PLY file of the C-alpha trace (Angstrom):
ply
format ascii 1.0
element vertex 499
property float x
property float y
property float z
element edge 498
property int vertex1
property int vertex2
end_header
120.82 106.40 64.25
122.92 107.60 67.25
126.18 105.70 67.66
128.10 105.08 70.85
131.33 103.32 71.74
132.20 101.90 75.16
135.66 100.79 76.34
135.78 98.25 79.17
139.08 97.57 80.92
139.22 94.56 83.24
141.67 96.49 85.42
139.41 99.56 85.84
137.75 98.07 88.93
135.56 100.33 91.03
134.70 97.90 93.82
133.27 94.44 94.38
129.62 93.89 93.49
127.84 94.38 96.83
125.05 91.86 97.23
123.31 94.26 99.62
122.87 96.63 96.66
119.94 94.40 95.69
117.99 95.00 98.88
114.35 95.95 99.17
111.98 97.43 101.72
108.85 96.19 103.49
106.85 98.73 105.49
103.55 98.31 107.31
101.91 100.59 104.78
98.82 100.00 102.68
98.76 96.46 101.30
102.48 95.77 101.41
102.20 93.32 104.31
98.49 92.53 104.60
97.12 90.94 101.38
100.62 91.48 99.96
103.03 89.21 101.83
100.46 87.89 104.28
96.99 86.63 103.45
95.70 83.67 105.50
93.11 81.82 103.50
94.73 82.56 100.15
95.12 79.35 98.09
98.92 79.72 98.18
99.23 80.62 101.90
101.50 78.55 104.15
100.86 77.77 107.82
102.08 81.24 108.84
99.62 82.87 106.43
102.28 84.03 103.96
101.50 83.90 100.25
103.90 81.45 98.63
103.18 82.83 95.16
104.68 86.11 96.41
107.62 84.28 98.00
108.42 82.71 94.64
108.38 86.11 92.94
110.58 87.65 95.66
113.10 84.85 95.16
113.02 85.50 91.41
113.44 89.23 92.01
116.70 88.45 93.81
116.31 90.79 96.77
118.99 90.23 99.37
118.36 92.56 102.31
114.93 93.71 103.48
114.55 96.93 105.47
111.67 96.56 107.98
109.15 97.65 109.44
109.47 101.25 108.15
109.66 103.86 106.89
107.41 106.44 108.47
105.55 103.64 110.22
108.43 102.96 112.61
108.19 106.38 114.28
104.99 105.41 116.06
105.72 101.70 116.44
105.86 99.78 119.73
107.78 96.64 118.83
106.36 94.77 121.84
102.89 94.89 120.22
104.06 92.61 117.41
105.33 89.60 119.37
103.64 86.91 121.41
100.30 85.16 120.83
98.55 86.77 117.86
95.15 86.78 119.55
96.59 88.98 122.33
98.22 91.60 120.12
96.64 95.05 120.22
95.21 96.94 117.28
96.82 100.38 117.07
96.38 103.53 115.01
99.25 104.25 112.64
99.51 108.03 112.34
102.01 107.88 109.49
99.57 106.38 106.99
96.32 106.97 108.90
95.59 103.26 109.07
94.83 100.56 111.61
97.64 98.15 112.43
96.58 94.68 113.62
100.15 93.55 114.50
99.36 90.10 113.13
102.74 90.15 111.40
105.65 90.98 113.66
109.36 90.38 114.04
109.23 86.61 114.58
106.84 85.96 111.70
108.73 88.27 109.38
112.01 86.57 110.23
110.47 83.24 109.20
109.32 84.85 105.93
112.87 86.06 105.32
114.15 82.50 105.51
111.70 81.52 102.77
113.18 84.22 100.51
116.85 83.82 101.52
116.94 87.49 102.57
118.74 89.33 105.37
116.86 91.50 107.86
117.69 95.20 108.19
115.74 96.34 111.26
114.65 99.90 112.05
114.24 101.13 115.63
111.96 103.92 116.81
114.15 106.76 118.06
111.52 109.38 117.22
108.91 108.76 119.90
110.64 106.21 122.13
114.32 106.11 123.04
117.43 104.18 124.03
115.96 101.58 126.36
113.28 100.27 123.95
115.99 99.99 121.27
118.17 97.97 123.64
115.19 95.83 124.59
114.50 95.06 120.94
118.17 94.23 120.40
118.10 91.84 123.37
114.88 90.19 122.16
116.18 89.80 118.62
119.81 88.84 119.11
120.60 87.50 122.59
120.69 83.67 122.58
118.84 83.01 125.87
119.09 83.40 129.61
117.71 86.94 129.90
114.14 88.11 130.32
113.63 89.26 126.74
115.62 86.54 125.00
113.70 83.95 127.01
110.47 85.68 125.98
111.47 85.18 122.33
112.15 81.51 123.04
108.77 81.19 124.78
107.16 82.83 121.74
108.40 79.96 119.58
111.74 81.26 118.24
114.55 79.44 120.08
117.36 80.71 117.85
118.28 84.42 117.87
117.52 86.44 114.76
121.10 87.78 114.72
120.19 91.04 113.01
123.37 92.82 111.87
122.06 96.02 110.23
119.98 98.49 112.25
118.47 101.82 111.16
118.35 104.57 113.79
114.91 105.88 112.91
113.63 107.12 109.56
113.67 110.49 107.75
114.05 112.42 110.96
114.47 115.70 109.05
110.94 115.47 107.59
108.08 117.49 109.16
105.75 114.65 108.07
107.61 112.34 110.46
106.03 111.73 113.87
108.60 113.10 116.32
110.83 114.79 113.71
113.83 116.67 115.10
116.47 119.22 114.23
119.78 117.83 113.02
121.41 118.71 116.34
118.71 117.03 118.45
118.60 113.93 116.24
122.38 113.68 116.06
122.66 113.68 119.84
119.85 111.13 120.26
121.25 108.87 117.52
124.76 109.06 118.98
123.57 108.02 122.44
121.43 105.21 121.02
124.22 103.97 118.75
126.79 104.01 121.54
124.50 101.99 123.79
123.71 99.46 121.05
127.39 99.06 120.18
128.12 98.52 123.87
125.69 95.59 123.76
127.19 94.29 120.50
130.24 96.00 119.02
129.81 94.27 115.65
126.43 95.79 114.79
126.21 97.85 111.59
124.28 101.04 112.31
122.65 103.39 109.81
122.07 107.02 110.77
119.42 109.08 108.99
120.63 111.36 106.24
118.38 113.81 104.41
115.02 112.61 103.12
115.99 113.92 99.69
118.43 116.22 97.94
115.73 118.92 97.69
115.34 119.24 101.46
116.26 122.77 102.62
118.75 121.38 105.14
120.40 118.91 102.71
124.15 118.73 103.26
124.10 120.69 106.49
121.88 117.98 108.01
124.43 115.27 107.18
127.30 117.36 108.51
125.63 118.11 111.84
124.33 114.57 112.39
127.66 112.96 111.52
129.61 115.33 113.75
127.66 113.75 116.63
127.51 110.15 115.40
130.63 109.58 113.26
132.43 107.40 115.81
129.41 105.20 116.48
127.77 104.49 113.11
128.75 102.77 109.88
126.32 104.17 107.29
124.44 107.34 106.48
121.17 106.88 104.60
120.01 108.42 101.31
116.41 108.46 100.05
115.41 109.50 96.52
112.27 109.10 94.42
111.78 110.18 90.82
108.84 110.73 88.50
108.04 112.31 85.17
106.99 115.94 85.60
104.70 117.79 83.18
105.43 115.49 80.25
109.20 116.02 80.45
110.21 112.44 79.62
113.73 113.44 78.57
114.57 114.74 82.05
112.90 111.77 83.72
115.03 109.31 81.76
118.14 111.16 83.04
117.15 110.85 86.72
120.32 108.87 87.45
122.29 112.13 87.07
120.55 113.46 90.19
121.20 110.22 92.10
124.90 110.55 91.24
124.90 114.15 92.52
123.17 113.06 95.71
125.78 110.38 96.38
128.67 112.73 95.58
127.40 115.34 98.02
126.75 112.92 100.89
130.11 111.18 100.45
131.95 114.53 100.34
130.16 115.70 103.48
130.89 112.47 105.35
134.56 112.60 104.37
134.73 116.26 105.42
133.52 115.29 108.90
135.96 112.37 108.98
138.86 114.67 108.07
137.84 117.15 110.78
137.89 114.31 113.29
141.19 113.02 111.88
139.55 109.63 111.61
140.70 106.79 109.36
137.18 105.45 109.30
135.00 105.84 106.19
131.23 106.17 106.44
129.43 104.24 103.69
126.09 105.12 102.10
122.96 103.06 102.63
120.65 104.16 99.81
117.81 102.48 101.63
114.88 104.09 99.80
114.93 104.60 96.04
112.41 104.13 93.25
110.04 105.80 90.85
107.12 107.18 92.85
104.32 109.41 91.60
104.44 111.35 94.85
102.81 114.48 93.45
99.67 112.56 92.57
99.62 110.92 96.01
99.93 114.28 97.77
97.09 115.75 95.70
94.76 112.87 96.59
95.88 112.46 100.22
93.04 114.54 101.63
90.43 111.92 100.67
91.92 109.31 103.05
90.04 110.40 106.16
89.01 107.04 107.63
90.91 104.66 109.89
91.10 101.52 107.76
93.04 98.28 107.88
95.42 97.80 104.93
93.88 100.41 102.59
95.01 100.63 98.98
97.73 103.28 99.20
100.52 104.25 96.79
99.72 101.45 94.34
101.50 102.99 91.36
101.28 101.00 88.13
104.59 101.27 86.32
105.33 101.91 82.65
108.13 100.92 80.30
109.71 104.34 80.84
109.55 103.82 84.62
111.33 100.47 84.22
114.09 102.06 82.13
114.66 104.64 84.86
114.68 101.99 87.60
117.22 99.97 85.61
119.38 103.07 85.16
119.20 103.98 88.86
120.33 100.47 89.75
123.21 100.81 87.29
124.20 104.01 89.12
124.15 102.26 92.48
126.40 99.55 91.06
128.75 102.16 89.62
129.04 103.77 93.08
129.76 100.48 94.87
132.93 101.93 96.34
130.78 103.86 98.85
127.18 102.72 98.33
127.42 99.32 99.94
123.74 98.81 100.78
120.52 99.85 99.04
116.80 99.13 99.30
114.29 99.40 96.47
111.18 100.89 98.07
108.99 98.95 98.35
108.54 95.23 97.66
104.84 94.40 97.21
101.83 96.54 96.13
103.15 99.84 97.53
105.28 101.52 94.79
106.50 98.00 94.18
107.80 95.61 91.52
105.29 92.95 92.63
101.51 93.35 92.72
98.82 91.12 94.21
95.06 90.87 94.22
93.35 89.67 97.44
92.36 86.06 96.91
93.80 86.28 93.39
97.08 86.31 91.48
100.45 87.96 91.99
102.29 89.45 89.02
105.40 91.33 87.93
105.36 95.05 87.22
107.59 96.40 84.44
110.15 97.51 87.05
110.53 93.90 88.24
112.59 92.90 85.24
115.63 95.21 85.29
116.04 94.56 89.01
115.71 90.76 88.80
117.96 90.42 85.76
120.67 92.70 87.18
120.60 90.89 90.52
121.01 87.58 88.71
123.76 88.61 86.28
125.91 91.06 88.25
128.79 89.36 90.07
132.46 89.74 90.85
133.67 93.31 90.42
132.16 96.49 89.00
134.16 97.91 86.09
134.11 101.59 85.14
133.07 102.11 81.50
134.52 104.78 79.22
131.53 105.97 77.18
131.63 108.00 74.00
128.05 108.88 73.03
125.92 111.79 71.83
124.36 114.01 74.48
121.09 115.91 74.83
119.91 118.80 77.00
117.42 118.22 79.83
115.38 120.87 81.60
116.06 119.43 85.08
119.57 117.94 84.98
121.44 119.72 82.20
123.39 117.70 79.64
122.84 113.94 79.62
124.43 111.12 77.64
122.02 109.34 75.28
123.60 106.00 76.26
124.59 105.00 79.78
126.28 101.76 80.85
127.99 99.80 83.60
129.68 96.39 83.59
130.59 93.64 86.03
133.13 90.86 85.61
133.85 87.64 87.47
136.35 84.84 86.87
134.27 83.10 84.23
131.50 85.55 83.29
130.76 89.20 82.67
127.69 91.39 82.20
127.02 94.74 80.58
123.95 96.84 81.42
122.85 99.65 79.13
120.13 102.23 78.61
119.17 104.25 75.56
117.51 107.52 76.65
116.68 108.65 73.12
112.92 109.02 72.80
112.71 108.32 69.07
115.81 106.61 67.69
117.61 103.34 68.28
121.29 103.55 69.25
124.02 101.48 67.64
126.59 100.61 70.31
129.98 98.93 70.05
131.63 97.70 73.23
135.29 96.68 73.48
135.37 93.67 75.83
138.74 92.26 74.78
140.18 92.59 78.28
137.41 90.33 79.60
138.52 87.43 77.42
134.88 86.71 76.59
134.22 84.12 73.90
130.43 84.13 73.55
127.15 85.83 74.44
125.01 83.70 76.73
122.11 86.12 77.10
121.01 89.44 75.63
117.65 90.88 76.65
116.01 94.25 76.16
113.02 95.87 77.84
111.31 98.25 75.41
107.96 98.84 73.74
106.54 101.00 70.97
104.36 102.50 73.72
106.67 103.81 76.45
103.65 104.09 78.76
102.61 100.43 78.40
101.97 98.71 81.76
101.35 95.31 83.29
97.97 95.16 85.03
95.65 92.61 86.61
93.88 92.28 83.27
97.12 92.10 81.24
99.85 90.83 83.55
102.38 90.11 80.79
101.75 93.10 78.55
105.41 94.12 78.97
108.19 91.53 79.24
111.86 91.56 78.22
112.65 90.15 74.79
115.80 88.61 73.35
118.00 91.14 71.58
118.71 89.04 68.50
121.06 91.60 66.97
123.72 91.32 69.68
126.98 89.93 68.25
130.48 89.29 69.58
133.48 89.06 67.26
137.19 89.61 67.95
136.46 91.09 71.37
134.00 93.65 70.03
130.37 93.45 71.14
127.89 95.20 68.87
124.26 95.75 69.79
121.32 97.93 68.83
119.34 99.55 71.64
115.73 100.51 70.86
114.50 103.97 71.88
113.75 104.35 75.60
115.11 100.94 76.52
117.08 98.98 79.12
119.33 96.10 78.06
121.48 93.43 79.72
124.11 91.29 77.99
125.78 88.31 79.67
129.14 86.99 78.42
131.22 83.92 79.09
0 1
1 2
2 3
3 4
4 5
5 6
6 7
7 8
8 9
9 10
10 11
11 12
12 13
13 14
14 15
15 16
16 17
17 18
18 19
19 20
20 21
21 22
22 23
23 24
24 25
25 26
26 27
27 28
28 29
29 30
30 31
31 32
32 33
33 34
34 35
35 36
36 37
37 38
38 39
39 40
40 41
41 42
42 43
43 44
44 45
45 46
46 47
47 48
48 49
49 50
50 51
51 52
52 53
53 54
54 55
55 56
56 57
57 58
58 59
59 60
60 61
61 62
62 63
63 64
64 65
65 66
66 67
67 68
68 69
69 70
70 71
71 72
72 73
73 74
74 75
75 76
76 77
77 78
78 79
79 80
80 81
81 82
82 83
83 84
84 85
85 86
86 87
87 88
88 89
89 90
90 91
91 92
92 93
93 94
94 95
95 96
96 97
97 98
98 99
99 100
100 101
101 102
102 103
103 104
104 105
105 106
106 107
107 108
108 109
109 110
110 111
111 112
112 113
113 114
114 115
115 116
116 117
117 118
118 119
119 120
120 121
121 122
122 123
123 124
124 125
125 126
126 127
127 128
128 129
129 130
130 131
131 132
132 133
133 134
134 135
135 136
136 137
137 138
138 139
139 140
140 141
141 142
142 143
143 144
144 145
145 146
146 147
147 148
148 149
149 150
150 151
151 152
152 153
153 154
154 155
155 156
156 157
157 158
158 159
159 160
160 161
161 162
162 163
163 164
164 165
165 166
166 167
167 168
168 169
169 170
170 171
171 172
172 173
173 174
174 175
175 176
176 177
177 178
178 179
179 180
180 181
181 182
182 183
183 184
184 185
185 186
186 187
187 188
188 189
189 190
190 191
191 192
192 193
193 194
194 195
195 196
196 197
197 198
198 199
199 200
200 201
201 202
202 203
203 204
204 205
205 206
206 207
207 208
208 209
209 210
210 211
211 212
212 213
213 214
214 215
215 216
216 217
217 218
218 219
219 220
220 221
221 222
222 223
223 224
224 225
225 226
226 227
227 228
228 229
229 230
230 231
231 232
232 233
233 234
234 235
235 236
236 237
237 238
238 239
239 240
240 241
241 242
242 243
243 244
244 245
245 246
246 247
247 248
248 249
249 250
250 251
251 252
252 253
253 254
254 255
255 256
256 257
257 258
258 259
259 260
260 261
261 262
262 263
263 264
264 265
265 266
266 267
267 268
268 269
269 270
270 271
271 272
272 273
273 274
274 275
275 276
276 277
277 278
278 279
279 280
280 281
281 282
282 283
283 284
284 285
285 286
286 287
287 288
288 289
289 290
290 291
291 292
292 293
293 294
294 295
295 296
296 297
297 298
298 299
299 300
300 301
301 302
302 303
303 304
304 305
305 306
306 307
307 308
308 309
309 310
310 311
311 312
312 313
313 314
314 315
315 316
316 317
317 318
318 319
319 320
320 321
321 322
322 323
323 324
324 325
325 326
326 327
327 328
328 329
329 330
330 331
331 332
332 333
333 334
334 335
335 336
336 337
337 338
338 339
339 340
340 341
341 342
342 343
343 344
344 345
345 346
346 347
347 348
348 349
349 350
350 351
351 352
352 353
353 354
354 355
355 356
356 357
357 358
358 359
359 360
360 361
361 362
362 363
363 364
364 365
365 366
366 367
367 368
368 369
369 370
370 371
371 372
372 373
373 374
374 375
375 376
376 377
377 378
378 379
379 380
380 381
381 382
382 383
383 384
384 385
385 386
386 387
387 388
388 389
389 390
390 391
391 392
392 393
393 394
394 395
395 396
396 397
397 398
398 399
399 400
400 401
401 402
402 403
403 404
404 405
405 406
406 407
407 408
408 409
409 410
410 411
411 412
412 413
413 414
414 415
415 416
416 417
417 418
418 419
419 420
420 421
421 422
422 423
423 424
424 425
425 426
426 427
427 428
428 429
429 430
430 431
431 432
432 433
433 434
434 435
435 436
436 437
437 438
438 439
439 440
440 441
441 442
442 443
443 444
444 445
445 446
446 447
447 448
448 449
449 450
450 451
451 452
452 453
453 454
454 455
455 456
456 457
457 458
458 459
459 460
460 461
461 462
462 463
463 464
464 465
465 466
466 467
467 468
468 469
469 470
470 471
471 472
472 473
473 474
474 475
475 476
476 477
477 478
478 479
479 480
480 481
481 482
482 483
483 484
484 485
485 486
486 487
487 488
488 489
489 490
490 491
491 492
492 493
493 494
494 495
495 496
496 497
497 498
């Protein structure tokens, strides 16, 4: 049995726990919105047509910030289509996902949904095929109290109070040739800088996110961030990161170590941003908004993409069904985001419902939790206070994709009266015996210890078996004299809460 030891020092604080780390993402894509969030006529639907069974699951998930309405969708979006009387809203073609968009859910409806879930709106503007003035118009409609043409239009549309959106994304994945209106780094940087400057002139306290690379494998990665930030550094607050992971060719060992690549991605983007800041002799620091991250079986989607040759409303797209191994990776990626809270101050799990999502629904039927739901919801609930850097002594193994990886990974958080430790065991066959020194926390008892694992690492939750995989109590966890001991099953994610 592999053995590991972890030292936790209450003084080794990385940063506060950022509640925006537990954000998610809703795009007008597939069934995320229609028959996901919104299904008039469903037994649980409220007067707006939103499924309250989904609302309850989103509240349990603990998502805090929701990025909306895209994603690739935003690059062809006319925001004006989605406000006003529903019967007058136009049906449009969405080139990004080759679908029909009815615009029955728009900004005002979505803002009401956010209140049901206690979530904050992170709004994306279309800088790809539109420009500065439509972005300013949307800002006026969303945030100005009243007394102007567009703010009064919002009031007339039934929303007297402004939405007061603080975070705004300046487009989406503008380096990607799949993106409608994609640009070079120089062209996008100039456009984003002009748009950001104008938006900040309207409201200096906005928090603006400029597009970074669509992934660390993009040929322009690094140079894209440098060029874009040289134009926008003085006007924006965040640069975005997007990363998706999947198991390739049966290489589960590499897949379980995906967090190593996320760490590399963050390191590179932060170093590039700081390089630009030093060149500008600026005291300002640009933070990272990791506003798309997840497990996504993208290769399989790309291979089947050619069959989607019809214009359909809310087709079933990207409805990955997640395994135990996928959930372990998602839990580990979230641990990495916590551990980088000094610079990653906002993140969005992509996406929320049906589309590569922790929550699934059936039209007219139930909503249920995917395996990936659990590490996210439990971490969101338990993590509080400050993130503490762990000192980990554990065996390592070699991976084909990421080099040497630790068998055990961990991160901890501590507040005035509680603490939490999150762990993964990447070993495919053996349990790991872990001892954790928590004396500096002053903890006196374990209040919760749960593990997500299964003898079948490819077990899934489905419509037919919605609770096939659920976390179980880790009965072997023990705390004595400031030393926490616990056994981690193979390919598992674990959370321990202390008082």
